[in-house]
N, C-alpha and C positions, 0 to 999 in steps of 0.2 A: 566187138568179143561175144560170140555165141556158142555156147557149146552143150552136151548132151540130148545129139536127135534134132537137133529145132527143123523145123519143116515152119518157113514163111509164107502167108496169106496172102490173098491178094487186097486184103482191105489195113496188114502192115499188121496182124496181129503175130507173133511165135506164139508158135503148141507146139512143145518138147513131149518126144515120142518114144526114148531108151526111159526101161520099169525092168529094174531086176527084182527078183523073188520067185522063191517056189511054188507060186499061188497063185496067177498073171492072168491066167487062163477066165474068170469068173470078171476078171474088169470090163469091161463093154464104154462109150465112148459112143458120145454123146449122137456127131455131126465125122467129125471126121475118122476116119479109121485106125489113123496114123498119130495118132493126137493124146494125150491124157491131160496137160497140162499146158494153158495159155497165156498169156503175158502180153498185154497191152498197155504205150505210149511209154515203151521204156527207152526208147528214144527222144521223144517229145522234154525239153526240159520244164515246158508252161503246161502241162496236162500229170496228173497224177494217175498212179501205174496200176493197172488190175492185171489179180492174175482172177485165173477162171477154171475149175473141176470139172471136167470135158467128161471128168468118169460117174457111173452110177454108184463110185460108194465113196465113204465119208474120205477126207483128206487135210493130215495136219501137218502144215506146213511153218519154214524153220527158214530164216534168212540169219544172212554173218557172211562176215569180210577178212579180208586181209589187207586187205586195200589199207593207206597211211590215210586217203583225204574222205573214208567211207566216215560219215556221222552219224549212222544208223536207221530206221526203217522201222516207222509205227503203223500196226504194229509190226514188230520182230517176228512174234508165233501168231497163229491164227488156223482158225477150224474149217474148211468151205465143206460143206451135202454136197451131196450129187447133183452137181450143174452150177454148181452157187460163186460167187465172182465175190472178193473182193478188194478195193481200193486200198495202196499203200504208200506213202509219201516216203520216196529215199532222200536223207540227206549228207549234203558230201559239200569238201570244202575246195575240189577238183572236180570238173566233169571229159568221162566219165567217170564214174567207182566202178570198180566191178563186187559184182554180189557172186554169194551162195546160197543156190538156193536145196532146200530138203523138202521131197512133200512124199511123205513116210500113209499109204496108203493102206486103208482099215475098212473089214468090217463085223462089227457088233464088237472090237475090241480086239482081233483075231485080226493080227498084217499080214498083208497078201504082198509088198511089193514098196518098194521106194523110186524118186525120183530125186538124182542130183545130178546139177546145173552150173556152170556159173555163166554168170549176165552182165554185163555190162549196162547202167542209167546213166540217162542225161540229168544231172541236175539239177533244179534253176538258178537264177544269181542270184534272191534271195543269202541263199547258202556261203558267196563269198562277199554281200555289201553285211553282213552282220558278223563278221570279221577285220572290217574297219574302224581303227580307230586315229582319236585324236589328242591332240595337246593344243592347252590355254599360250602363245608366242602375246599376247600382252590386253592389256583388260585394266579396268577403269570406272574414267565417266565421261574417256575417250571412244575410241572408236572400240572393237573386240573383235582381237584378229586370233585366226588358229589354226593347227594344218592338219586336216587327213591325211590319213597314210593306210593303202591297201594292200596286207600282207601278202597276202589271197598268191595265185599265177591267174591267176584273170582275171581281167578287165571288170570294174563293178561300173554302171552309167547307174549318173540322179537325175534325176528326172523331179526334185520335191524338197524339198524344206520348211523345216517349223523349230520350234520351237516349246517345249516340253516344260519345261522347270527351271528356274534358275536358283540361286542365294537373297538373291531380294526381294521379299513380296510386294514392292513399290512398285516395278519390272513388272508393266504390262507391255509394250510389246517395241518391237526393232521398226522402228523409220516413222512416218507421220509430218516427219520437218523435209523430208530431200529425199521425192521418189529415187533418184537418177541413182540412191546409193543406200538400199536398202541391206543388197547382202554384196559382197565385189568378189569375182572369181578370177585372179591374175590382173587386178587390175580395170574390171569388165563387168558391169551390173550385170546380174543375171536373175534378180527378182528384182518386180514392179510393182507386186502393193505389200499395204503393212504388215510383216508377220505376230499374229501376237501371240505372246504366254499362253500356253495351255489349251492354244489356238489350233487350226486346221493346219496343216503340211499346204505349201503355198509351190506354185511352177514355178521350177525355172520360165525361164527365158530361150536356154537353147541347152542341151545335155552336154552336162561333164562329166566323162569320163575319167574313174581314177584308173591310172592301167597300173600293172603288179612290181609292187615294192619300190613305188614313188610317195613321193610329200610334196600338199599343193594347200597354199598358202589362200583362207578365207577371210574377208573383211565384215563384220558386223555393222553396221549405224550404230550409231551410242546405243545400249535400250533406255527407253524412257516410260514414263509413265504416263493416266489413259490419255488421249489425248494430242501428245506427241508432239504439241511444240515446242519453242527454241529455247525456252528454258526448261526442260521437263525432262531433263535424266533425273537414271537412277540406275545409277555404275553395281558392275554385276564381273562376278570373280567368278562363279562356277555356272555353266551353262548343259544343261540333254539336249542336245540338238536331234530332232527326226530328221533321220534321213530316208526320202526316197527314192524308190529300181522302179523300174519297170514290173518286179515281177514283187515285193516284198519293201517291210521298213525295218529298217533299226536307229535304235536309240544310239547313240558316243556322246558317251558323260565324259563333257570339261570340264576339268580342276585345275586349279591353281598353283 
């Protein structure tokens, strides 16, 4: 949805042309005689949106939304000088989110006019991955089983898993004794490299999709002391598991 006198350029940038105010005759635009404010990348989830002031005067921009899925913008208020641009990160729990844009044009402290429009922005999957929740099913000296739930309205695709912390300081790694069972998902091995606590995220051998509202059971092989021999079990009750998607990471706190 695009409102507010929008013009789509050949490059995909949306330029907004509707302006209200009694002193707009003094406002000139740099390239397009019908455009005052340009917004780039609003339809691309993995690209940062860029706002550009196409006029010859200063522009005060404010972003807000009544959309329940809107998670905020960084920054939400900013000033653009003549011809200046600003990158803005738009967050949300579902894509797209609808945002109201209010741009006040002024010169030397005098308000010349303002642009009011509503624009939909695609938000990256990282916003959804941050909502993933986890619960512990079984723990101790044996396998560590846990459930992940995706409460958002969009699928979350996982490409990597790591462990950032456990309550047992002797727990150094997952795996090292049986490389086929380091992490199981639906009884299938999805990690074939040892996971070091506090170390790098390990790539999954296949993409794991968490569908909206669904629960999925995962199972770590035993947490082990450094070296990972057969008798080096290090029982764990609580763990912070790092989940990696195509567009970001989140940490899920698993508490027994």
